Structures are given as structure tokens and as C-alpha cells.
C-alpha positions in Angstrom: -178.9 -91.4 -93.6 -175.2 -91.4 -93.2 -173.4 -88.6 -91.4 -171.9 -87.1 -95.1 -175.1 -87.0 -96.4 -176.9 -85.5 -93.3 -174.3 -82.8 -93.9 -175.2 -82.0 -97.0 -179.0 -82.5 -96.4 -178.6 -79.5 -93.8 -176.5 -77.1 -96.6 -178.8 -77.7 -99.0 -181.8 -76.8 -96.4 -180.2 -73.7 -95.4 -179.3 -72.6 -99.2 -183.3 -73.2 -99.6 -184.7 -71.5 -96.9 -182.3 -68.3 -97.1 -183.6 -68.1 -100.8 -186.9 -68.4 -100.0 -186.4 -65.5 -96.9 -185.4 -62.8 -99.5 -188.1 -64.6 -101.9 -190.2 -62.9 -100.0 -189.3 -59.8 -99.3 -189.5 -59.2 -103.0 -185.8 -60.3 -104.2 -185.5 -63.5 -106.2 -181.6 -62.9 -106.4 -181.2 -65.4 -103.7 -182.3 -68.2 -106.0 -180.6 -66.9 -108.9 -177.0 -66.9 -106.5 -177.7 -70.7 -106.2 -178.4 -71.4 -109.4 -175.7 -73.1 -111.6 -175.7 -71.6 -115.4 -177.1 -74.8 -117.2 -180.5 -74.3 -114.7 -183.8 -75.7 -116.2 -187.3 -74.1 -114.1 -190.6 -75.5 -114.5 -193.4 -73.3 -113.1 -197.0 -73.9 -113.2 -197.6 -70.5 -114.0 -195.4 -70.7 -117.5 -196.4 -72.3 -120.4 -192.9 -73.6 -121.2 -189.7 -74.5 -119.0 -187.0 -72.1 -118.8 -183.3 -73.1 -119.7 -180.4 -71.4 -118.5 -179.5 -69.1 -115.9 -179.9 -66.4 -118.1 -183.3 -66.8 -118.9 -184.1 -67.3 -115.7 -182.9 -64.2 -114.6 -184.8 -62.2 -117.2 -188.0 -63.7 -116.2 -187.1 -63.4 -112.3 -186.5 -59.6 -113.3 -190.3 -59.2 -114.5 -191.6 -60.2 -111.1 -188.6 -58.5 -108.6 -190.6 -56.5 -106.0 -194.2 -58.0 -106.9 -193.4 -61.2 -105.0 -194.4 -60.7 -100.6 -195.2 -62.7 -98.2 -195.3 -62.7 -94.1 -193.6 -65.9 -93.4 -193.2 -69.7 -94.9 -193.1 -73.2 -94.0 -190.8 -75.9 -95.5 -192.9 -78.7 -94.9 -191.3 -82.5 -95.2 -188.1 -81.4 -96.8 -186.2 -84.4 -97.9 -182.7 -84.0 -99.3 -181.2 -87.9 -100.9 -177.5 -87.8 -102.0 -175.6 -89.3 -104.8 -173.0 -88.4 -105.4 -172.3 -85.2 -106.8 -175.9 -84.7 -106.6 -178.6 -83.9 -104.3 -182.5 -84.1 -104.6 -184.5 -81.7 -102.0 -188.1 -82.2 -102.1 -191.0 -80.6 -99.8 -193.9 -79.2 -99.7 -194.0 -75.6 -99.0 -196.3 -72.7 -97.8 -196.2 -69.2 -98.1 -198.7 -66.9 -95.9 -199.4 -63.6 -97.7 -200.9 -60.7 -96.2 -204.4 -61.4 -96.9 -204.2 -64.0 -94.4 -204.5 -66.4 -97.2 -202.0 -69.4 -98.0 -200.4 -70.5 -100.9 -199.6 -74.7 -101.1 -196.8 -75.7 -103.5 -194.8 -78.8 -104.4 -191.5 -78.4 -105.1 -188.3 -80.5 -106.3 -184.7 -78.9 -106.4 -181.9 -80.7 -108.0 -178.2 -79.7 -106.8 -174.9 -80.3 -108.1 -171.8 -79.8 -106.4 -169.2 -78.1 -108.2 -166.0 -76.9 -106.6 -167.6 -77.7 -103.5 -170.5 -75.5 -103.9 -174.2 -76.7 -104.3 -176.2 -75.0 -107.2 -179.3 -75.3 -108.6 -179.5 -77.5 -111.8 -183.5 -78.4 -112.1 -186.3 -76.6 -110.4 -189.7 -77.7 -110.1 -192.7 -76.2 -108.7 -196.4 -77.6 -109.1 -199.7 -75.9 -106.8 -201.0 -78.5 -104.1 -203.9 -78.8 -102.3 -202.7 -79.7 -98.8 -199.4 -80.0 -97.6 -200.1 -81.2 -94.0 -198.1 -84.7 -93.0 
């Protein structure tokens, strides 16, 4: 990875971690603030894709204050940069109050617009194991 791609990778991972910190406290706004207006969202709990920031905001408002975890791990993150797009893939584990873990896979596609990285596609799926 060249130095420019490394810097983009660090920026993208920090954006994701900052949003996840807020998510774990019941606040989905961290993600809403880094999503583009044309974002699309896949979640294994939903029957269909959500199209657009307005629709995603409505969905997140139904779960605001209901999702909590004590800590999380972003495992095996990889950022692939192609021009003004970057794809972040990672395994994710959240640790909830009941002592259980919740393992996930995630892919986030970011687009650079006016020197700001915004999510244009997000896809979450369940996984059984995420340890490398």
C-alpha cells in the first residue's frame, strides 16, 4: 500500500471506529453523519435493502437508544483505495452486558466528495467466528 493509500486507510478506519463508539452507547448518529445522501444499507435483520439517507435515518431512529455494548473489536480491517472510492472490510465483535459476543462481517464502501469520505454502501452479515 502506498503512503497515500495508508493515510486514506487510517482515516476510514478512524471514521468507522468513532461511529461504532457512538453506536455502542445507543447513538446511531455517528454513522448517519458519515453517510452520503445516496447510501444503500443491507442488514440481515431486514427483508430489503434501505435506499437513501432519509430512509436509513428513519430506520435508525427506531433503534436509537436500544443498541448497547461495552466494547468492540474491529478485526482484520482492510481498506482498498481506488481513486475517489475506498472499500473497508472487517470482522467485528461487540461485547454486550450479558457477557455474550456478537460477531459480524462488514463491508463499507466510501466515496470521497469535497475532501470528505462518506459511506455510499454498507453491508452487515452474521458470522460464526472472526478471530484470525
